Structure formats: C-alpha cells, structure tokens
N, C-alpha and C positions, 0 to 999 in steps of 0.2 A: 783315063787320065784322073778322073775324080777318085777312083779307088786307090790310086797311087798316093794321092794327097791325104786320104782319109786316115791311114795308119799313123803317119808322122804328126798330123794335126791332133789326133786323139792322144798320142803319147805326150805331145807338148802340153796339152791341157791338163793331163793327169800329173805330170811331173813339175809343172810350174807352181810358183807360190801364189796363193790366193789372198792371204791377208798377212801383213807384217807390221808389228808395232815395236817401237824402240823408245826406251827411256834412258837418258844419259844425264850425267852431272855436268855443270858448266865448265869445271876445270878437270880435265882428264887426269886420272891418277891410277891407271890400271896396272895390274900385276898378274902374271900367269897367262894362261890361255883361255879361250872361250870354252866354257863348260856347257853341256847340253843335257836336258832331261825331258822326258815325255810326260805330259800331264793330260789327263782325261777327266772331264767333269761329267758326272752322272746325275741327271735331274737337277742341275744347278749346284751340285755339291762337289767340291774338289778336295782330294786328300792334300794335306799339308806337304809342301815340297820345300826342303831346306837346302840352302846354298852351302856348298862345301868351301868356305873361305876361311883361311887361317886368321885373318884380321877381323872377321865378322862384319866387313864393310863391302858394299857393292859399288861398282863403278858404272855398270851398264846392264840393262835387262832388255832382252829381245823376245818377242812372242811371235811365232810364225804358225800359220795354219795353211797347209797345202790345199790344192783343189780337192784331192781325195778326202782329206779331213773335213773340209767344208761341206762336201757332198754327204758325208756320214752325218754331220750335224743337221743338214736340211732334211735328209731322208728319215731321221729319227725324231723330227720336229723339235730338235734342241735337247732331247733327253740325253744324248751322248755327244760331247763336244771335245774331241781330241785336239791337241796343239803341242808344238815343240817350244820349250822355254830355254833360252840360252842366256848366260850371264857371264860377266867379267868381274873378278874381285878387284878390290882397291887396296892400295898400300895405306898405312897409317902415316899421315903427314907429320913431318918433324916440327914445322912451324906454320903459322897461318899463311896460306897461299903457296907453301913449299910442297912440291910433290915428290921430292927425293926422300928415300928412306935408307 
C-alpha cells in the first residue's frame, strides 16, 4: 500500500509549485497574454531579461520557483537559482484613471 502512494506523492512534490511571488498595480490595465521567460541566477548574478511590451509598461509580474528548481538551488548552496518569470503588459491610459486605449 505504501509503495502505491509513494509514486503519486513523489510526482506531486516534484510538479507542485514551491514559491510564488506576484506584483500587481492597483488599477488593472492589462493587454495581451501572459508572457513567460526562464531566468537562472549563477552565483547571485542574473542576465538582464527584457519584457517584450509594445507600450514599455508592465501591469503584473509573477515569479515562480517549482519544487525541482528550489531543490537545485538548495543542492548548489544557492550558486544556481532557476525560476520562471511571467509578466502582463499594460496599455497606455488615455486619461488619469482611464484604462481604455
């Protein structure tokens, strides 16, 4: 019985999210779809990642680190720290408080 539970439990741990951070603006003004990029820090240094937003404005940023990515970070004593960065672009407001473009 324990063996039957071991595989699904192990898979759930490896596939589940471990850390999730989200930064949003108070008044939502998103446009487009959620974009996703992989980012890996080596010895505390990360390459510059540029958002592909035509307006040069961000509406929301999410940073996720899965269990596997967290395990890599722990096993390398923080020398390698992979994470998935997701973002939503924002429209240019036409007037203060107006989110239509």
